[in-house]
C-alpha positions as CSV (number, residue, x, y, z in Angstrom):
1,G,52.5,91.3,75.2
2,W,56.3,91.5,75.2
3,D,56.7,88.6,77.6
4,S,55.1,86.3,75.1
5,V,57.1,87.7,72.2
6,L,60.4,87.3,74.0
7,S,59.6,83.8,75.1
8,I,58.8,82.8,71.5
9,L,62.1,84.2,70.4
10,Q,63.9,82.0,72.9
11,V,62.3,78.6,71.9
12,P,65.0,76.0,71.4
13,S,65.7,74.4,68.0
14,G,63.4,71.6,67.1
15,I,60.3,73.2,68.6
16,T,58.1,74.6,65.8
17,V,56.5,78.0,66.6
18,A,54.3,80.1,64.4
19,T,53.5,83.7,65.3
20,V,51.1,86.3,64.0
21,A,50.6,89.9,64.9
22,L,48.9,90.8,68.1
23,N,45.2,91.2,67.2
24,G,45.9,89.3,64.0
25,A,43.0,86.9,64.0
26,T,42.7,86.9,60.2
27,N,46.3,86.0,59.7
28,A,46.0,83.3,62.4
29,G,43.1,81.9,60.6
30,I,44.9,81.9,57.3
31,L,47.9,80.2,58.9
32,A,45.6,77.5,60.3
33,A,43.9,77.0,57.0
34,K,47.3,76.6,55.3
35,I,48.2,73.9,57.8
36,V,44.9,72.1,57.4
37,G,45.0,72.7,53.7
38,T,48.0,70.5,53.4
39,F,45.7,67.5,54.1
40,D,42.3,68.8,53.0
41,E,42.1,69.8,49.3
42,K,38.8,71.7,49.8
43,V,40.3,73.9,52.5
44,S,43.3,74.5,50.3
45,E,41.0,75.5,47.3
46,N,39.0,77.8,49.5
47,L,42.1,79.5,50.9
48,Q,43.5,80.0,47.3
49,N,40.1,81.5,46.2
50,Y,40.3,83.9,49.3
51,Q,43.8,84.9,48.5
52,D,43.0,85.4,44.8
53,S,40.1,87.7,45.9
54,L,42.5,89.7,48.0
55,K,44.9,90.1,45.1
56,E,42.0,91.3,42.9
57,K,40.9,93.8,45.6
58,V,44.4,95.3,45.8
59,L,44.8,95.5,42.0
60,G,41.4,97.2,41.8
61,T,42.4,99.7,44.4
62,V,45.6,100.5,42.5
63,E,43.5,101.1,39.3
64,D,41.1,103.4,41.3
65,I,44.1,105.4,42.6
66,K,45.5,105.7,39.1
67,I,42.2,107.1,37.8
68,Q,41.8,109.5,40.7
69,H,45.4,110.7,40.7
70,P,46.7,110.3,37.1
71,N,49.5,112.9,37.4
72,N,51.2,110.7,40.1
73,F,51.7,107.9,37.5
74,D,53.2,109.8,34.6
75,N,56.4,108.2,33.2
């Protein structure tokens, strides 16, 4: 809760702290994979593939919306 957030904000310089959203297990996993991926090429490649798949999913959703609502994208 807030006690945790406030204590993280007051960590002194020189102490590394990484935070993710409450109930943010996916982002915590991605952060951990990024850290491990700096030393493990296979983890880094898998993470890149996962992030590329997310990008393609978002772009596909944008195209679906454009098809379903073409009048909202007239220039």
